[in-house]
matplotlib code that plots the C-alpha trace (Angstrom):
import matplotlib.pyplot as plt

x = [118.3, 119.0, 120.1, 119.5, 122.6, 125.0, 123.7, 120.8, 116.9, 113.7, 111.4, 108.9, 111.8, 113.0, 109.4, 109.3, 112.6, 111.5, 107.8, 110.1, 112.1, 109.0, 107.6, 110.7, 111.3, 107.3, 107.6, 111.3, 109.5, 106.2, 108.1, 110.5, 107.1, 105.9, 108.6, 109.0, 105.0, 104.9, 108.1, 106.2, 103.3, 105.2, 106.3, 103.3, 101.8, 104.8, 103.9, 100.3, 101.5, 103.2, 101.8, 97.9, 98.5, 96.4, 92.8, 93.0, 95.2, 92.8, 90.2, 92.1, 92.8, 89.3, 88.2, 90.8, 89.9, 86.3, 87.1, 89.1, 85.8, 83.5, 86.3, 85.8, 83.7, 86.7, 89.5, 86.7, 86.8, 90.5, 90.5, 88.4, 89.7, 93.5, 91.9, 90.0, 91.1, 88.5, 86.3, 87.5, 83.7, 82.4, 85.3, 83.2, 79.6, 81.5, 83.8, 80.1, 79.0, 82.6, 81.8, 78.4, 78.4, 81.3, 79.4, 76.6, 78.5, 79.7, 76.4, 75.5, 78.0, 76.4, 73.4, 74.2, 77.2, 75.6, 74.5, 78.4, 80.1, 77.9, 78.9, 82.2, 83.3, 84.4, 83.0, 80.4, 81.3, 84.8, 83.3, 81.9, 85.4, 87.0, 84.8, 85.2, 87.9, 85.2, 84.4, 87.0, 87.9, 86.2, 87.5, 91.0, 90.8, 89.4, 92.7, 94.8, 93.3, 93.7, 97.2, 98.0, 95.8, 99.0, 101.4, 102.4, 103.6, 106.0, 103.0, 101.2, 104.2, 104.4, 100.8, 101.0, 104.2, 102.8, 99.4, 101.6, 104.0, 101.4, 99.5, 103.3, 102.6, 99.5, 100.7, 103.6, 101.1, 98.5, 101.2, 100.6, 96.8, 94.9, 92.3, 94.1, 92.0, 90.2, 92.2, 94.3, 90.9, 90.6, 94.5, 93.7, 90.3, 92.9, 95.6, 92.8, 92.0, 95.4, 96.2, 92.9, 94.6, 97.7, 95.8, 93.8, 97.0, 98.3, 96.1, 94.1, 97.4, 97.4, 96.0, 92.3, 92.8, 90.2, 89.5, 86.3, 84.6, 81.6, 79.4, 79.9, 83.5, 83.7, 81.2, 83.6, 86.5, 84.9, 83.9, 88.0, 88.5, 85.9, 87.5, 90.9, 89.7, 87.9, 90.7, 92.6, 90.2, 88.1, 89.7, 90.8, 87.2, 85.6, 88.4, 87.3, 83.7, 84.6, 87.3, 88.2, 89.5, 92.6, 92.8, 91.2, 93.8, 96.3, 95.2, 95.1, 98.8, 99.8, 97.9, 99.4, 102.9, 101.4, 99.5, 103.5, 103.3, 100.3, 100.8, 103.8, 101.5, 99.0, 102.1, 103.1, 100.1, 99.4, 102.3, 101.4, 98.2, 99.1, 101.5, 99.7, 96.6, 99.8, 101.1, 98.6, 100.5, 103.0, 100.6, 102.1, 105.6, 104.7, 102.6, 105.5, 107.5, 105.2, 105.3, 108.3, 109.8, 106.7, 107.9, 111.5, 110.4, 107.3, 109.3, 112.3, 109.7, 108.4, 112.2, 112.1, 109.0, 109.7, 113.4, 113.1, 109.2, 110.4, 112.8, 110.1, 107.1, 109.0, 110.1, 107.1, 104.6, 106.0, 106.0, 102.4, 102.3, 104.5, 101.5, 101.7, 105.6, 104.6, 102.3, 103.6, 105.1, 102.9, 100.0, 103.0, 102.0, 98.4, 99.7, 102.1, 98.2, 96.8, 99.4, 99.1, 95.7, 95.9, 97.9, 95.8, 93.2, 94.6, 96.1, 91.8, 91.0, 94.0, 93.4, 89.2, 89.6, 86.8, 86.2, 89.3, 87.3, 84.5, 86.6, 88.4, 85.1, 84.0, 86.8, 86.9, 83.0, 83.8, 87.5, 85.0, 82.6, 84.7, 86.0, 82.9, 82.8, 85.9, 86.8, 89.7, 92.9, 94.6, 91.6, 91.7, 94.9, 95.0, 91.3, 93.5, 96.6, 94.1, 91.4, 93.1, 96.1, 93.4, 92.4, 95.4, 96.3, 93.3, 93.2, 96.4, 96.0, 92.9, 94.7, 97.3, 94.8, 93.5, 96.7, 97.4, 94.6, 94.4, 98.5, 97.5, 94.5, 96.5, 99.2, 96.3, 94.7, 98.3, 99.2, 95.8, 96.0, 99.8, 98.5, 95.5, 98.0, 100.1, 97.3, 95.8, 99.4]
y = [85.5, 88.8, 91.4, 95.1, 97.2, 97.9, 102.0, 101.9, 102.2, 100.4, 102.4, 102.6, 104.5, 106.6, 107.6, 108.2, 110.7, 112.2, 113.3, 114.3, 116.5, 118.3, 119.1, 121.2, 122.6, 123.9, 125.1, 127.2, 128.3, 129.5, 130.6, 132.7, 134.5, 134.2, 135.9, 138.7, 139.4, 139.7, 142.5, 144.1, 144.3, 145.7, 148.3, 149.0, 149.7, 150.8, 153.6, 154.0, 154.2, 157.0, 158.9, 158.4, 158.5, 156.5, 157.2, 157.2, 153.7, 152.0, 152.8, 151.9, 148.9, 148.7, 149.2, 146.4, 144.1, 144.6, 143.3, 140.4, 139.2, 139.9, 137.8, 134.9, 132.8, 133.6, 132.1, 129.2, 129.2, 128.7, 126.0, 124.0, 124.6, 123.2, 120.8, 119.0, 120.7, 121.3, 120.2, 121.0, 120.6, 122.4, 125.7, 128.1, 127.6, 127.6, 131.3, 133.1, 131.9, 133.1, 136.4, 137.2, 136.3, 138.8, 141.1, 140.3, 140.7, 144.4, 145.1, 143.9, 146.6, 149.7, 148.6, 148.5, 150.8, 153.6, 151.1, 149.6, 153.4, 153.7, 150.9, 150.5, 154.3, 155.2, 156.8, 155.3, 155.9, 154.7, 151.1, 151.2, 151.8, 150.3, 146.5, 147.1, 144.5, 141.7, 141.5, 139.6, 138.5, 134.7, 134.5, 135.0, 132.1, 129.9, 130.6, 130.5, 127.2, 125.8, 126.7, 125.1, 121.5, 121.3, 122.1, 125.0, 127.0, 129.2, 130.5, 131.2, 132.9, 135.1, 136.4, 136.8, 138.9, 140.4, 141.5, 142.8, 144.5, 146.5, 147.5, 149.1, 150.8, 152.1, 153.0, 155.4, 156.6, 158.0, 160.4, 162.5, 162.9, 164.3, 161.6, 159.8, 156.9, 157.2, 157.1, 153.7, 151.9, 152.8, 151.4, 147.9, 147.5, 148.4, 145.7, 143.4, 142.9, 143.2, 140.1, 138.4, 139.1, 137.6, 134.7, 133.8, 133.8, 131.4, 129.0, 128.6, 126.8, 124.3, 120.5, 119.7, 117.9, 116.9, 114.6, 112.9, 115.2, 114.8, 117.3, 116.8, 117.0, 120.2, 121.5, 120.5, 122.3, 126.1, 125.7, 126.1, 128.5, 130.1, 129.8, 131.1, 133.9, 135.1, 133.9, 136.5, 139.7, 139.2, 141.0, 143.7, 144.2, 144.2, 146.1, 149.1, 148.8, 148.1, 150.9, 154.2, 155.5, 155.9, 152.5, 150.7, 152.0, 151.1, 147.5, 147.1, 148.3, 145.5, 143.1, 143.9, 143.2, 139.9, 138.6, 138.1, 134.9, 133.9, 134.8, 131.6, 129.1, 129.7, 128.7, 125.8, 124.7, 124.8, 122.9, 120.2, 120.2, 119.3, 117.4, 114.7, 114.4, 113.4, 110.6, 110.2, 107.4, 109.8, 112.3, 111.9, 112.9, 115.6, 117.4, 116.4, 118.6, 121.4, 122.1, 121.6, 124.3, 126.4, 126.3, 126.8, 129.8, 131.6, 130.7, 133.2, 135.5, 135.8, 135.7, 139.6, 140.5, 140.1, 141.5, 143.8, 145.5, 149.0, 148.8, 147.0, 148.8, 152.1, 151.0, 149.5, 151.7, 154.7, 156.9, 157.1, 153.6, 153.1, 152.4, 148.6, 148.1, 146.7, 143.9, 143.3, 139.8, 138.9, 139.2, 137.4, 133.7, 134.2, 134.4, 131.5, 129.8, 131.0, 129.6, 126.2, 126.1, 127.2, 123.7, 121.9, 122.6, 121.8, 118.8, 117.9, 118.8, 116.6, 113.9, 114.3, 114.3, 116.4, 116.2, 119.1, 121.3, 121.3, 122.2, 124.8, 126.0, 126.2, 127.9, 131.3, 131.2, 131.5, 134.1, 136.4, 136.4, 137.4, 139.6, 141.7, 141.7, 143.7, 147.4, 147.8, 146.9, 144.7, 142.7, 142.0, 141.1, 138.7, 137.0, 136.6, 134.7, 132.8, 131.4, 130.4, 129.6, 126.7, 126.0, 125.5, 122.9, 120.9, 120.8, 119.4, 117.4, 115.6, 115.3, 113.7, 111.0, 110.3, 109.9, 107.4, 105.4, 105.6, 104.3, 101.8, 100.4, 100.1, 98.0, 95.7, 95.0, 94.2, 92.3, 90.1, 89.8, 88.4, 86.2, 84.7, 84.6, 82.1, 80.1, 79.9, 78.8]
z = [57.1, 56.1, 59.1, 59.3, 58.2, 61.3, 61.6, 59.7, 60.8, 60.7, 58.1, 61.9, 63.1, 60.2, 60.1, 63.4, 63.4, 60.1, 61.9, 65.1, 62.5, 61.1, 63.9, 65.6, 61.4, 62.2, 65.4, 64.3, 61.3, 62.8, 66.7, 64.7, 63.1, 66.2, 67.8, 65.0, 65.0, 68.9, 68.4, 65.7, 68.2, 70.7, 68.3, 67.6, 71.3, 72.3, 69.8, 70.4, 74.4, 74.2, 71.7, 73.4, 76.9, 79.6, 79.1, 74.9, 74.4, 77.5, 74.3, 71.9, 73.7, 74.3, 70.7, 69.8, 72.4, 71.1, 67.1, 68.9, 70.8, 67.4, 65.8, 67.5, 64.9, 62.9, 65.5, 65.6, 61.8, 61.9, 64.3, 62.8, 59.5, 61.2, 62.7, 59.4, 55.9, 53.6, 51.1, 47.6, 46.8, 48.9, 48.7, 46.8, 48.9, 52.4, 51.2, 50.0, 54.1, 55.5, 53.5, 54.0, 57.9, 58.3, 56.4, 58.8, 62.1, 60.5, 60.5, 63.9, 64.8, 63.3, 64.7, 68.4, 67.8, 70.9, 72.9, 72.6, 73.1, 75.8, 77.7, 76.9, 77.0, 73.6, 70.4, 68.7, 65.2, 66.5, 67.3, 63.3, 61.8, 64.0, 63.7, 59.6, 59.5, 60.7, 57.2, 55.6, 59.2, 58.8, 55.0, 56.4, 59.4, 57.3, 54.5, 57.8, 59.1, 55.6, 55.2, 58.9, 58.1, 55.2, 57.7, 55.2, 58.4, 56.1, 54.7, 57.8, 59.8, 56.2, 56.7, 60.1, 60.1, 57.3, 59.1, 62.2, 60.2, 58.5, 62.0, 62.9, 59.7, 60.8, 64.2, 63.0, 60.2, 62.7, 64.3, 61.1, 61.7, 64.0, 64.5, 65.3, 66.2, 63.5, 61.2, 62.9, 62.5, 59.3, 58.8, 60.4, 58.1, 55.0, 56.6, 57.1, 53.2, 52.6, 54.4, 52.8, 49.3, 50.6, 52.5, 49.5, 47.2, 49.3, 50.2, 46.5, 45.7, 48.4, 48.1, 49.3, 52.3, 55.1, 58.2, 58.7, 60.5, 62.4, 63.9, 67.8, 66.6, 65.2, 68.1, 70.2, 68.2, 68.1, 72.0, 72.3, 69.8, 71.6, 75.4, 73.8, 73.0, 76.3, 77.7, 75.5, 76.0, 78.9, 81.8, 79.1, 78.8, 81.9, 83.1, 80.5, 82.0, 86.1, 85.8, 86.1, 82.3, 83.8, 85.2, 83.0, 80.6, 82.9, 83.4, 79.6, 79.0, 81.8, 80.2, 76.8, 78.3, 80.4, 77.3, 75.5, 77.9, 77.0, 73.2, 73.1, 73.6, 70.4, 68.4, 70.1, 70.6, 66.8, 65.7, 68.4, 67.3, 63.4, 64.5, 66.5, 63.7, 61.2, 63.8, 66.6, 68.1, 69.5, 70.8, 74.8, 73.1, 71.0, 74.5, 76.4, 74.4, 73.9, 77.4, 78.0, 75.8, 76.6, 80.4, 79.7, 76.9, 79.4, 82.8, 81.4, 80.2, 83.6, 85.6, 83.3, 84.3, 87.9, 87.9, 85.1, 85.7, 85.2, 82.8, 80.5, 81.3, 80.2, 77.0, 76.0, 77.5, 78.5, 81.9, 81.9, 82.9, 86.4, 88.4, 87.1, 87.4, 91.4, 89.3, 86.0, 88.1, 90.0, 86.5, 84.7, 86.7, 85.6, 82.0, 82.1, 83.5, 80.5, 78.0, 79.6, 79.3, 75.8, 75.0, 77.3, 75.0, 71.7, 73.1, 73.5, 70.5, 69.0, 71.4, 71.2, 74.8, 75.5, 79.5, 80.6, 78.1, 80.5, 83.2, 81.4, 80.6, 84.8, 85.6, 82.8, 84.0, 87.5, 86.5, 84.3, 87.0, 89.8, 87.6, 86.5, 91.2, 91.1, 91.2, 91.8, 89.7, 92.4, 92.6, 88.5, 89.5, 92.0, 90.3, 86.8, 89.5, 91.0, 89.3, 85.8, 88.4, 89.4, 86.3, 84.5, 87.6, 87.4, 83.7, 83.1, 86.0, 84.1, 81.4, 83.0, 84.5, 81.5, 79.3, 81.9, 82.2, 78.4, 78.6, 81.1, 79.3, 75.6, 77.3, 79.3, 75.6, 74.1, 76.9, 76.4, 72.7, 72.8, 75.5, 73.1, 71.0, 72.5, 73.4, 69.7, 68.8]

ax = plt.figure().add_subplot(projection="3d")
ax.plot(x, y, z, "-o")
ax.set_aspect("equal")
plt.show()
C-alpha cells in the first residue's frame, strides 16, 4: 500500500486550503478597496459638510438618499448577477433592457419632480439633475455583479475606488462655483458615465459563467438587495420629512458617520457569498469567519465612536454638527446591528435559507413605521438602535438554529447510510 508522503496534503484538503486562501485574498483586495473608498467618501462629506452647513448639507444628503433609493434596482441587479452570473447568449438583450429601464426611472423622476421637491423640501431642478445618474446605474450594477461572480475583486476594487475618487474631485470642484449643489449633481452624473465605461471594459473581458437559477430564487435574491438599500437610507430620508431642516441636516450628518460601520459589512458579505458559491460545503466556515472579522472591525469603530465622538464629529462634519456628539456612540450600536443583518441576508442568499429574510423584512417594516411616527432627533436614534438590534438578534438566532438543524439532519443521514452499508456488507 502506498502511503501519503509525510507533510503532504490530501487533494481534498489542499483544495480546501486553496479556497480558504482565496477567501482571505478576496477579503484583502475588496476590503482594502472599500477602506480606500470609505476614506474618499469621508473626504467628500468632510468638504461638503464644512462648505454647506447643516441645512444645505441636509438637502444634499436627501438628494443623495433619493438617488440611492431610486437605484435600488441597480443594487438588486448587482446581487442577482453576483449570485447567478450572466448568460452570454442574452447579454445584448439584457444590456438594452438595463439601459431602457434606467431611462424610464429618470423620466419618472422628471415627471414627479415637483411633488418630490415639496415632500423632501429641495429644489425641483436639483431632483432632475441629481437623478441623471439613474440612467447608467443598472448597467453599472450588472457589470459589477459579473465581476464579483467570477471573483475578479481587483477589478471591483478599482471601480469602487474610481467612482469615489471622482466624487471627491467633484466636491472640490464645487468650491469654485456659485451654484454648488447644481454643479455637484452634474459632476455626479459625469462620474456615473465614466464608471460605466470602465466597468464595461473590465467586464467584457470576463468569461461567461452562469449558475442555474429559478424565478423564485431570483425573486428572493432581489428582495435581499432591496432590504439592504432600505436599511441604508430609510432613516435619513424620513428624517428630512419629519424634522426641521436644521435637525434633519444634523441627523444626516450623524448617519454619514454611523453608516461607516454598516459599510464594512458590504464587502465582507459579498466575499462570503461568492466563497460559499465556490465551495458550498464550507458555508459555515466562511460565515463564521465573516462574522468574526466584522465583529472585530465594527467593535473597533464603535469604540472610537464612544470614546472620541467629539473629535470624530469635528473632523468629519465640522463645528456646525456638534449637537450630534452625544448620540454618536448610541447610534453606532444600531449601525453594528444593521451590518450583522447585511451579512445574515447575504448568507441567506448563499445558503438558500429564506425564512430569516422574512423576519428581517418584518423588522424593517416595523422600523420604518416607527421612524415615520418620530418627530425628535433622539426618537430617530432610539428607534434605530432598539428595533434594528432586536431584529439582528432574532434573525441571527434563527439562522443559527436552521444551520444546527441542517447539520444534525446531515449527520443522521450519514449515519443511516453507513449503517445500511454495513448491513449490505
